[in-house]
C-alpha positions as CSV (number, residue, x, y, z in Angstrom):
1,M,-54.8,7.3,-70.8
2,I,-53.7,4.0,-69.4
3,S,-51.4,1.4,-70.9
4,F,-52.6,-2.1,-72.0
5,E,-50.5,-3.5,-69.1
6,E,-52.4,-1.4,-66.6
7,F,-55.7,-2.6,-68.0
8,L,-54.6,-6.2,-67.6
9,K,-54.2,-5.6,-63.9
10,V,-58.0,-5.5,-63.6
11,D,-59.1,-9.1,-63.6
12,I,-62.6,-9.3,-65.0
13,R,-64.1,-12.8,-65.1
14,V,-67.4,-14.5,-66.1
15,G,-69.4,-15.9,-63.3
16,K,-72.9,-17.4,-62.9
17,I,-75.3,-16.2,-60.3
18,V,-76.2,-19.2,-58.2
19,S,-78.5,-17.4,-55.7
20,A,-79.9,-14.0,-54.8
21,E,-81.6,-12.7,-51.7
22,H,-82.9,-9.4,-50.5
23,F,-80.2,-7.3,-48.7
24,T,-82.6,-5.9,-46.1
25,M,-79.9,-4.0,-44.1
26,A,-78.6,-2.1,-47.2
27,K,-78.9,1.7,-47.2
28,N,-80.3,1.5,-50.8
29,P,-82.4,-1.4,-52.2
30,A,-80.0,-4.2,-53.1
31,F,-79.6,-8.0,-53.4
32,I,-76.9,-10.2,-52.0
33,L,-75.6,-12.3,-54.9
34,K,-73.6,-15.6,-54.7
35,I,-71.7,-16.0,-57.9
36,D,-69.9,-19.1,-59.1
37,F,-66.7,-18.3,-61.0
38,G,-65.5,-22.0,-61.1
39,G,-61.9,-22.9,-60.9
40,E,-59.7,-21.5,-58.2
41,I,-62.0,-18.5,-57.6
42,G,-65.1,-20.6,-56.7
43,V,-68.2,-19.0,-55.3
44,R,-68.0,-15.3,-54.1
45,K,-70.5,-12.9,-52.6
46,S,-71.4,-9.4,-53.8
47,S,-74.0,-6.7,-52.9
48,A,-75.7,-5.3,-56.1
49,Q,-78.1,-2.5,-56.4
50,V,-80.1,-4.1,-59.2
51,T,-83.5,-4.3,-57.7
52,A,-85.1,-1.8,-60.2
53,N,-84.4,-4.0,-63.2
54,Y,-84.3,-7.6,-61.8
55,A,-86.5,-9.7,-59.6
56,L,-84.9,-12.3,-57.4
57,G,-86.1,-15.1,-59.7
58,D,-84.5,-13.5,-62.7
59,L,-81.0,-13.7,-61.4
60,P,-80.0,-17.4,-60.7
61,G,-78.4,-18.8,-63.8
62,K,-77.5,-15.4,-65.3
63,L,-73.9,-15.0,-66.6
64,I,-72.3,-11.8,-65.5
65,L,-68.9,-10.0,-65.5
66,A,-67.2,-9.0,-62.3
67,V,-63.9,-7.7,-61.1
68,V,-62.4,-10.5,-59.0
69,N,-59.1,-8.9,-57.8
70,F,-60.3,-5.9,-55.8
71,P,-59.9,-6.1,-52.0
72,R,-62.9,-7.3,-50.1
73,K,-65.2,-4.6,-48.9
74,Q,-67.5,-4.5,-45.9
75,I,-71.0,-3.4,-46.9
76,G,-73.2,-3.4,-43.8
77,P,-73.2,-6.9,-42.3
78,I,-71.7,-8.7,-45.4
79,M,-68.3,-8.8,-46.9
80,S,-68.5,-8.1,-50.7
81,E,-65.8,-10.2,-52.4
82,V,-66.2,-9.1,-56.0
83,L,-67.4,-6.0,-57.9
84,V,-70.3,-6.9,-60.2
85,L,-70.3,-4.8,-63.4
86,G,-73.2,-2.9,-64.8
87,V,-74.3,0.1,-66.8
88,P,-77.1,2.6,-66.1
89,D,-80.4,2.4,-68.0
90,Q,-82.2,5.6,-69.1
91,H,-83.4,6.1,-65.5
92,G,-79.9,5.5,-63.9
93,N,-80.8,2.0,-62.7
94,V,-78.2,-0.7,-63.0
95,V,-78.3,-3.2,-65.9
96,L,-75.9,-6.1,-65.4
97,V,-73.1,-6.7,-67.9
98,G,-72.5,-10.2,-69.2
99,P,-71.8,-12.3,-72.3
100,E,-74.7,-12.5,-74.8
101,K,-73.9,-16.2,-75.5
102,A,-72.9,-19.1,-73.2
103,V,-69.3,-19.1,-72.3
104,P,-67.3,-21.1,-69.7
105,L,-67.2,-19.8,-66.2
106,N,-64.0,-18.1,-65.1
107,V,-62.9,-16.9,-68.5
108,R,-61.3,-13.5,-68.5
109,L,-62.4,-10.4,-70.3
110,Y,-59.8,-9.2,-72.9
């Protein structure tokens, strides 16, 4: 069990995917996402293994949730700056997590 204060240390924000491209150098099929969080966070990059459930054209404009306060992580030739959140479908493939209605960018999950 963790305390509420410990949970609040994880900064989960709403962002909008502005572009997606194939991550051809990834070990597993993945996309490179550029995500706009607005405000002081701005646009950040992330690698996401979501190719089983999404086509490139499905992703721009989609609102998603991501952890924005983890350290950056080198994934192949790119520096992943946020952790995009998802859950597995019945086949174990990632389904992105996001708000079901329009909300402002950069709002925090609570």
